[in-house]
C-alpha positions as CSV (number, residue, x, y, z in Angstrom):
1,M,12.0,5.9,-1.4
2,I,9.0,7.4,0.0
3,R,7.7,10.9,-0.6
4,T,7.7,13.2,2.5
5,R,4.1,13.9,2.3
6,D,3.4,10.1,2.5
7,Y,5.2,9.7,5.8
8,R,2.8,8.7,8.8
9,L,4.2,8.9,12.3
10,T,2.7,5.9,14.4
11,G,2.2,5.6,18.2
12,P,0.7,3.5,20.8
13,T,-3.1,3.9,20.7
14,D,-3.2,4.1,24.5
15,Q,-0.8,6.9,24.8
16,P,-2.0,9.9,22.4
17,G,0.8,12.1,21.6
18,V,3.4,9.5,21.8
19,I,5.3,8.8,18.7
20,D,7.1,5.5,18.2
21,G,7.7,5.0,14.5
22,I,6.8,5.6,10.9
23,S,4.1,3.7,9.2
24,T,5.3,1.4,6.3
25,D,1.7,1.2,4.8
26,V,2.5,3.9,2.2
27,P,3.3,4.1,-1.5
28,V,6.8,3.2,-2.2
29,Q,8.5,5.2,-5.1
30,R,11.6,3.3,-5.4
31,K,13.5,0.6,-3.8
32,R,17.5,0.9,-3.4
33,L,19.8,-2.0,-2.2
34,L,21.9,-0.3,0.6
35,R,24.3,-3.2,0.9
36,N,24.3,-7.0,0.7
37,A,24.0,-8.7,4.0
38,T,27.2,-10.5,5.3
39,L,26.5,-13.6,7.4
40,P,29.0,-15.6,9.3
41,P,29.6,-19.1,7.6
42,E,27.5,-20.9,10.2
43,Q,24.5,-18.8,9.6
44,E,25.1,-19.0,5.9
45,D,24.8,-22.9,6.2
46,L,21.5,-22.6,8.1
47,L,20.0,-20.2,5.7
48,N,21.0,-22.5,2.8
49,L,19.5,-25.5,4.7
50,L,16.3,-23.5,5.1
51,R,16.1,-22.7,1.4
52,T,16.6,-26.3,0.5
53,V,13.7,-27.3,3.0
54,L,11.5,-24.5,1.7
55,D,12.0,-25.4,-2.0
56,G,11.4,-29.2,-1.3
57,S,8.3,-28.5,0.3
58,S,6.3,-26.9,-2.6
């Protein structure tokens, strides 16, 4: 959750007046999980493989 007074609109520096998003460099008041990601089995397997590789490299 972000206070409305902390929202900062962003845009391309070469196009003044054009808005293309909201800055994420603001104080966060609260985080809330909207839903858990559901991955297809093959992507879940790849994610588990990546976790194994990363855990073994430390």
